[in-house]
C-alpha positions as CSV (number, residue, x, y, z in Angstrom):
1,M,0.0,0.0,0.0
2,I,2.8,2.4,1.0
3,K,4.7,1.5,-2.2
4,R,1.6,2.3,-4.3
5,I,1.2,5.7,-2.6
6,L,4.9,6.5,-3.1
7,V,4.6,5.5,-6.8
8,G,1.5,7.7,-7.1
9,I,3.2,10.7,-5.6
10,I,6.3,10.3,-7.8
11,G,4.1,9.9,-10.8
12,L,2.0,13.0,-10.0
13,S,5.2,15.0,-9.4
14,I,6.6,14.0,-12.8
15,L,3.3,14.8,-14.5
16,T,3.2,18.2,-12.8
17,F,6.7,18.9,-13.9
18,V,5.9,17.9,-17.5
19,I,2.8,20.1,-17.5
20,L,4.9,23.0,-16.2
21,I,7.5,22.5,-18.8
22,M,4.8,22.5,-21.5
23,L,3.3,25.7,-20.2
24,A,6.6,27.4,-19.8
25,W,8.1,26.4,-23.2
26,E,8.6,29.1,-25.7
27,E,10.4,28.7,-29.0
28,E,13.6,30.5,-29.7
29,I,13.3,33.1,-32.5
30,E,16.2,32.8,-34.8
31,P,18.9,35.5,-34.5
32,Q,19.5,37.9,-37.4
33,S,22.2,40.3,-38.4
34,P,21.7,43.7,-36.9
35,P,19.8,46.0,-39.3
36,S,21.8,48.7,-41.0
37,A,21.3,52.3,-40.0
38,N,19.7,53.2,-43.3
39,A,17.1,50.4,-42.9
40,F,14.7,52.9,-41.2
41,S,13.4,56.2,-42.3
42,Q,14.4,59.3,-40.2
43,E,10.7,59.9,-39.5
44,K,10.3,56.4,-38.0
45,I,13.5,56.9,-35.9
46,D,12.2,60.3,-34.6
47,R,8.9,58.8,-33.7
48,G,10.7,56.0,-31.9
49,R,12.6,58.5,-29.8
50,V,9.3,60.0,-28.6
51,V,8.0,56.5,-27.8
52,A,11.2,55.6,-25.9
53,G,10.9,58.8,-23.9
54,I,7.3,58.2,-22.9
55,A,8.2,54.6,-22.0
56,N,11.1,55.9,-19.9
57,C,13.4,53.4,-21.5
58,Q,16.7,55.3,-21.0
59,S,16.3,56.0,-17.2
60,C,15.7,52.3,-16.5
61,H,18.3,50.9,-18.9
62,T,21.1,53.4,-18.1
63,I,23.4,53.6,-15.2
64,N,26.3,55.4,-16.9
65,P,25.2,58.5,-18.8
66,D,28.0,57.9,-21.3
67,Q,26.6,54.5,-22.1
68,P,22.9,55.1,-22.8
69,Y,20.7,51.9,-22.9
70,A,23.6,49.7,-21.8
71,G,21.8,48.6,-18.7
72,G,23.2,47.8,-15.2
73,L,20.7,49.8,-13.1
74,A,19.9,47.9,-9.9
75,F,16.3,47.3,-8.8
76,K,16.1,45.9,-5.3
77,T,13.0,43.8,-4.6
78,D,11.8,41.5,-1.9
79,F,13.1,38.6,-4.0
80,G,16.6,39.9,-4.6
81,T,18.3,42.4,-6.9
82,L,17.6,42.7,-10.6
83,Y,19.8,44.6,-13.0
84,S,18.4,46.2,-16.2
85,T,19.7,44.7,-19.4
86,N,21.7,46.1,-22.2
87,I,19.2,47.0,-25.0
88,T,21.7,48.6,-27.4
89,P,22.2,46.9,-30.8
90,D,25.4,45.1,-29.7
91,E,25.4,41.6,-31.1
92,N,26.8,39.8,-28.1
93,V,25.4,41.4,-24.9
94,G,22.7,43.6,-26.4
95,I,19.8,42.9,-28.7
96,G,21.5,43.4,-32.0
97,K,20.4,40.0,-33.2
98,W,16.8,40.5,-32.4
99,S,14.2,40.8,-35.2
100,Q,11.2,43.0,-35.0
101,E,9.2,39.8,-34.1
102,A,11.5,39.0,-31.2
103,F,11.4,42.6,-30.0
104,N,7.6,42.7,-30.1
105,R,7.3,39.4,-28.2
106,A,9.5,40.6,-25.4
107,M,7.6,43.8,-25.1
108,Q,4.1,42.4,-25.4
109,E,4.5,38.9,-23.9
110,G,7.5,39.1,-21.6
111,V,9.5,36.4,-23.5
112,S,13.1,36.9,-24.6
113,R,14.4,36.1,-28.1
114,D,15.9,32.8,-26.8
115,G,12.5,31.7,-25.4
116,S,13.3,32.5,-21.7
117,H,10.7,34.3,-19.6
118,L,11.4,37.9,-18.5
119,F,10.9,38.9,-15.0
120,P,7.9,41.3,-14.5
121,A,10.1,44.1,-13.2
122,F,10.3,44.7,-16.9
123,P,6.7,46.1,-17.4
124,Y,5.6,43.9,-20.3
125,T,2.3,43.7,-18.4
126,H,1.8,47.3,-19.5
127,Y,3.7,47.2,-22.8
128,A,1.2,44.5,-23.9
129,N,-1.1,47.5,-24.6
130,V,1.4,49.2,-26.9
131,S,0.4,49.3,-30.6
132,N,2.5,47.5,-33.2
133,Q,3.1,50.8,-34.9
134,D,4.6,52.3,-31.8
135,L,6.7,49.2,-31.3
136,E,8.0,49.4,-34.9
137,N,9.0,53.0,-34.3
138,L,10.7,52.1,-31.0
139,Y,12.6,49.2,-32.6
140,A,13.9,51.6,-35.3
141,Y,15.1,54.0,-32.7
142,I,16.8,51.4,-30.4
143,M,18.4,49.7,-33.3
144,T,20.0,52.9,-34.5
145,R,21.6,53.7,-31.1
146,E,25.3,53.1,-30.5
147,A,26.1,49.5,-29.9
148,I,27.8,49.2,-26.5
149,S,29.5,46.0,-25.4
150,T,29.0,46.4,-21.6
151,S,27.5,43.5,-19.7
152,P,25.3,44.3,-16.7
153,P,25.9,42.5,-13.4
154,D,24.1,39.1,-12.9
155,N,20.8,39.2,-11.1
156,T,21.0,38.1,-7.5
157,L,17.5,36.7,-7.0
158,L,16.8,34.2,-4.2
159,F,15.9,30.6,-5.0
160,P,13.4,29.7,-6.5
161,F,12.5,33.1,-7.8
162,N,15.6,33.0,-10.0
163,I,14.1,30.2,-12.1
164,R,12.7,31.9,-15.2
165,M,10.6,28.9,-16.1
166,L,8.4,29.7,-13.0
167,Q,7.5,33.0,-14.6
168,A,5.1,31.0,-16.8
169,G,3.1,30.3,-13.6
170,W,3.2,33.9,-12.6
171,K,1.8,34.9,-15.9
172,L,-1.1,32.4,-15.6
173,L,-2.0,34.1,-12.3
174,F,-1.5,37.8,-13.1
175,F,-0.8,38.5,-16.8
176,K,-3.9,39.4,-18.8
177,G,-2.3,40.6,-22.0
178,A,-3.6,43.7,-23.8
179,T,-6.4,45.3,-21.8
180,I,-6.9,48.7,-23.5
181,E,-7.2,50.0,-27.0
182,E,-5.0,52.9,-28.3
183,D,-7.9,54.8,-29.8
184,A,-10.2,54.4,-26.8
185,D,-8.5,57.1,-24.7
186,R,-5.1,58.6,-25.7
187,G,-4.3,59.6,-22.1
188,K,-5.2,56.1,-20.7
189,Y,-3.2,54.5,-23.5
190,L,-0.1,56.5,-22.6
191,A,-0.5,56.0,-18.9
192,E,-1.4,52.3,-18.8
193,G,0.6,51.4,-21.9
194,L,3.8,53.2,-22.8
195,G,4.1,55.2,-19.5
196,H,3.3,52.2,-17.3
197,C,2.5,54.7,-14.5
198,S,0.6,52.3,-12.3
199,A,3.7,50.0,-12.2
200,C,5.3,52.5,-9.7
201,H,2.1,54.0,-8.1
202,T,0.2,50.8,-7.3
203,P,0.9,48.4,-4.3
204,R,2.1,44.9,-5.1
205,N,1.2,41.6,-3.6
206,L,3.5,39.0,-2.1
207,L,4.4,37.7,-5.6
208,G,5.1,41.1,-7.0
209,A,2.0,41.7,-9.0
210,E,0.0,44.9,-8.9
211,V,-2.9,44.5,-6.4
212,Q,-6.2,44.6,-8.3
213,G,-8.6,47.2,-7.0
214,K,-5.7,49.4,-5.7
215,N,-4.6,51.1,-8.9
216,Y,-2.7,54.3,-8.1
217,D,-3.1,53.9,-4.3
218,G,0.6,54.8,-3.8
219,T,3.5,52.6,-2.7
220,L,7.2,52.5,-2.0
221,T,9.1,51.7,-5.2
222,N,12.9,51.3,-5.4
223,N,13.4,53.3,-2.3
224,W,11.1,56.2,-3.3
225,Y,7.5,56.7,-2.4
226,A,5.2,57.0,-5.4
227,P,2.1,58.8,-3.9
228,S,-1.5,58.0,-4.6
229,L,-2.8,59.5,-7.8
230,N,-6.5,58.5,-7.4
231,V,-9.3,59.8,-5.2
232,N,-7.4,58.4,-2.1
233,H,-4.6,60.9,-2.4
234,N,-3.7,63.0,0.7
235,A,-2.9,66.2,-1.2
236,P,-4.7,69.1,0.6
237,V,-5.3,70.8,-2.8
238,S,-7.2,69.3,-5.7
239,W,-5.3,68.7,-8.9
240,T,-6.4,70.8,-11.8
241,K,-5.8,70.0,-15.5
242,D,-3.4,72.9,-15.8
243,E,-1.4,71.9,-12.7
244,L,-1.2,68.4,-13.9
245,Y,0.0,69.6,-17.3
246,L,2.6,71.9,-15.8
247,Y,3.9,69.1,-13.5
248,L,4.2,66.6,-16.3
249,R,5.6,69.1,-18.8
250,K,7.9,71.3,-16.5
251,G,8.2,69.2,-13.4
252,V,6.7,71.9,-11.1
253,S,3.3,72.7,-9.6
254,V,2.5,75.7,-7.5
255,Y,0.1,73.6,-5.3
256,H,2.0,70.3,-5.3
257,G,5.7,70.9,-5.4
258,V,8.4,69.7,-7.8
259,A,9.2,66.4,-9.6
260,A,12.3,65.1,-7.8
261,G,13.7,61.7,-7.0
262,S,12.8,59.0,-9.5
263,M,10.0,61.2,-10.9
264,S,12.5,63.8,-12.1
265,A,13.8,61.4,-14.7
266,V,10.3,60.6,-15.9
267,V,9.6,64.3,-16.5
268,H,12.9,65.7,-17.5
269,Q,14.3,62.8,-19.5
270,G,11.3,60.8,-20.6
271,L,8.2,63.0,-21.0
272,A,10.4,65.8,-22.3
273,E,10.2,64.0,-25.7
274,A,6.4,63.9,-25.7
275,S,4.3,66.5,-27.5
276,D,2.2,69.0,-25.7
277,E,-0.9,67.3,-27.0
278,D,0.2,64.0,-25.4
279,I,1.0,65.7,-22.1
280,R,-2.4,67.3,-22.1
281,S,-3.9,63.8,-22.7
282,L,-2.0,62.4,-19.8
283,A,-3.1,65.3,-17.6
284,D,-6.8,64.8,-18.6
285,Y,-6.5,61.1,-17.7
286,F,-5.1,61.7,-14.3
287,Y,-7.6,64.5,-13.7
288,S,-10.4,62.0,-14.4
289,I,-9.2,59.5,-11.8
290,S,-8.1,61.8,-9.1
291,G,-11.5,63.4,-8.2
292,S,-9.9,66.8,-8.8
293,G,-11.4,70.3,-9.0
294,D,-11.0,73.7,-10.7
295,A,-8.6,76.5,-10.3
296,T,-10.9,78.5,-8.0
297,Q,-11.3,75.6,-5.7
298,A,-7.6,74.8,-5.7
299,S,-6.7,78.4,-4.8
300,K,-9.1,78.4,-1.8
301,Q,-7.8,75.1,-0.6
302,A,-4.2,76.2,-0.9
303,A,-4.8,79.5,1.0
304,S,-6.6,77.7,3.8
305,A,-3.9,75.1,4.2
306,I,-1.1,77.7,4.2
307,R,-2.9,79.9,6.7
308,V,-3.6,77.0,9.1
309,A,0.1,75.8,8.9
310,Q,1.4,79.3,9.6
311,E,-1.0,79.8,12.6
312,R,0.1,76.5,14.1
313,S,3.8,77.2,13.4
314,A,3.5,80.6,15.2
315,N,2.2,78.8,18.3
316,S,4.9,76.3,18.3
317,S,8.1,76.6,20.3
318,S,9.5,73.2,19.6
319,R,13.0,72.2,18.5
320,G,11.6,71.4,15.1
321,E,10.2,74.9,14.7
322,A,13.5,76.4,15.6
323,L,15.3,74.2,13.0
324,F,12.7,75.0,10.4
325,A,13.1,78.8,11.0
326,Y,16.9,78.4,10.8
327,A,17.3,76.2,7.8
328,C,14.1,76.1,5.8
329,A,11.8,79.1,6.2
330,S,13.7,81.5,4.1
331,C,13.3,79.3,1.0
332,H,9.8,77.8,1.7
333,F,7.8,80.8,3.1
334,N,4.7,81.7,1.1
335,T,1.7,84.0,1.6
336,P,-1.6,82.3,1.6
337,D,-3.0,84.2,-1.4
338,R,0.1,83.9,-3.7
339,P,2.1,80.7,-3.3
340,S,5.1,80.5,-5.6
341,S,6.4,77.5,-7.5
342,L,9.9,78.8,-6.9
343,R,9.3,78.5,-3.1
344,P,7.6,75.1,-2.7
345,E,5.0,75.4,0.0
346,L,5.5,72.4,2.4
347,S,2.0,72.5,3.7
348,L,0.9,71.5,0.2
349,N,3.7,69.1,-0.6
350,S,3.1,65.4,-1.0
351,A,6.4,64.6,0.7
352,V,5.0,66.0,3.9
353,T,1.4,64.8,3.5
354,A,2.1,61.2,2.3
355,D,1.6,58.1,4.3
356,D,5.3,57.3,3.9
357,P,8.1,59.7,5.0
358,T,10.7,58.3,2.7
359,N,10.6,61.2,0.2
360,L,10.8,63.9,2.8
361,I,13.7,62.1,4.5
362,R,15.6,61.7,1.3
363,F,14.9,65.2,-0.1
364,T,16.0,66.7,3.3
365,M,19.2,64.6,3.6
366,E,20.2,64.4,-0.1
367,G,18.9,67.8,-1.4
368,I,17.6,68.4,-4.9
369,S,20.0,69.1,-7.7
370,D,19.5,71.7,-10.4
371,E,18.8,68.9,-12.9
372,A,15.7,67.9,-11.0
373,G,12.7,69.7,-9.7
374,I,12.8,73.4,-10.8
375,Q,15.5,73.5,-13.4
376,G,18.4,75.8,-12.3
377,T,17.2,75.9,-8.6
378,V,18.9,73.7,-6.0
379,M,18.1,72.6,-2.5
380,P,21.1,71.7,-0.3
381,G,21.2,68.5,1.6
382,F,21.3,68.2,5.4
383,S,22.7,64.7,5.8
384,N,25.2,66.2,8.3
385,W,22.3,66.8,10.8
386,N,22.0,64.1,13.5
387,N,19.0,61.9,13.6
388,Q,17.3,63.6,16.5
389,D,17.4,67.0,14.8
390,L,15.9,65.5,11.6
391,I,13.2,63.7,13.6
392,A,12.4,67.0,15.4
393,L,12.0,68.8,12.0
394,F,9.9,66.1,10.5
395,E,7.6,65.8,13.5
396,F,7.2,69.6,13.5
397,L,6.2,69.6,9.8
398,R,3.9,66.7,10.1
399,E,2.1,68.1,13.2
400,T,1.8,71.8,12.1
401,Y,1.7,71.6,8.3
402,T,-0.7,68.7,7.9
403,D,-3.8,67.1,9.5
404,R,-2.2,63.7,9.0
405,P,-1.3,61.3,11.8
406,P,2.4,61.1,12.9
407,W,4.8,58.7,11.2
408,D,6.0,55.7,13.0
409,D,9.6,55.0,13.9
410,L,11.3,57.8,12.1
411,E,14.6,56.9,13.7
412,S,14.9,53.5,12.0
413,R,13.7,54.9,8.6
414,I,16.3,57.6,8.7
415,Q,19.0,55.1,9.7
416,A,18.0,52.8,6.9
417,I,18.2,55.6,4.3
418,R,21.6,56.6,5.7
419,K,22.9,53.1,5.2
420,S,21.4,52.8,1.7
421,T,23.1,56.1,0.7
422,D,26.4,55.0,2.1
423,Q,26.2,51.8,0.1
424,V,25.6,53.8,-3.1
425,K,28.6,56.0,-2.4
426,E,30.8,53.0,-1.9
C-alpha cells in the first residue's frame, strides 16, 4: 500500500513537472544580423525617440550617462536584486540579433528572443497594450543607437525566484495581455501602456503583481514613495488639469511641489520627448481618476492650508520649529494668497502629507540638484544633521503643516536611508 502511494506521488510529481515545462516552453526566435542604420526612415526613428521617452526606457536601462541603454541599473526587490539589461544593438550582450518579431514578443508577452521568460520588473504587463506601430518605431530608434558591449551584473535573486521557467506560472495568475485600445483614450493608452505609470504607483502583492482594485493607491518603489494618484490621495489641494499639465511638462506645480527623485527622470528625460498634445492627454486622464477640481477651488484650498500651517507654526516653540526657522523658512515661506512654484510650500507638498516619510527624509538629507525639480534651482542636503534633529524637524512639519497622523519609527527609517546612501557612495 505504501509503495503504491509513493509511486503515485512520484508519478504525480513527474506529471506536474511535465505540464509546467509544456506551459513554460517558448520557442527561440532565430537570430538575425543587426539591421543597417539606413534600414529605417528618419521619420520612424524620430517617432521612436518619442516612444522611448514616454516609455522611460533610458532612465531604467542606463546607469552610466556615457553609455545610454547599456543597462546595469539595480532594482532591489523582496526577491533579490535585478539589473536592467543592455538593449543597445550590440550583437553579443545587447539585442543586435533581435528581429522585430523577437522585440515585439519581449515587449508584449515578456519572452526573450531565446525563449526564456522575462521577470515582471520589466513592465511587459503594460507594454502589452502598446500598438504594433509604436513598437516598430521604438525598434527603429533602439536599433540605430550606439552598440555598447557592456555586460550588466548578474541578477542576485533568491531561489526559487531566479528560475525563469516559473514565470510562466506567474503569468497564468497575473498577466492578462492587452487590456486597452489605443484609440479608446489617448491619455489612458499613454498612462497604462507606454508610460506604465501604475507600475510604480500601485501596491504589489506577495508575488510582486500589482494589487487589483488598488490602482494608483501609492506605494514604496525602489526606495522612493510614489504617492497616490487616485481619489485616495492625501494632497490638501485638488489637482487641476493645468497643474497636472505643468507638473508633467515642466516638473513643477504651485500647489503640489516639484518632480524630484525618480519622478524627475520621468519628467525631464522621458516625457520631455512627448508632444504638448500627449502631455495634455495624460493630464486629462489623471484628472479624471483623481477626483480633482477647478482653479478657484484649488486656490481656496491652498490658501486655507497655508494659513492653518502658519498659525500652528506661530504657536509652536518646539526644537523642530527652531530648526525650520533656521534652515528652511527663508526658501519655503509663502503668503496664503500667492504661493510660488519657486518657493515650494511644504503644507501642500506630498512629501509632507504622504503616508510614507521616505521622500521627505531623502529630499532633506540628499537635497535636490538643479537637474531635478525646478531647473536651475537647488536645495542643499542636510545629511550632516543628526537623527534627533531630523526627527524634530519632520515631526514639526507633520504636526503643524498637515492634518495627517504622525509617522511611526522615524529613527529606523532615517538610519536605513543613511545606510542605503552610504552603500551607493561605496
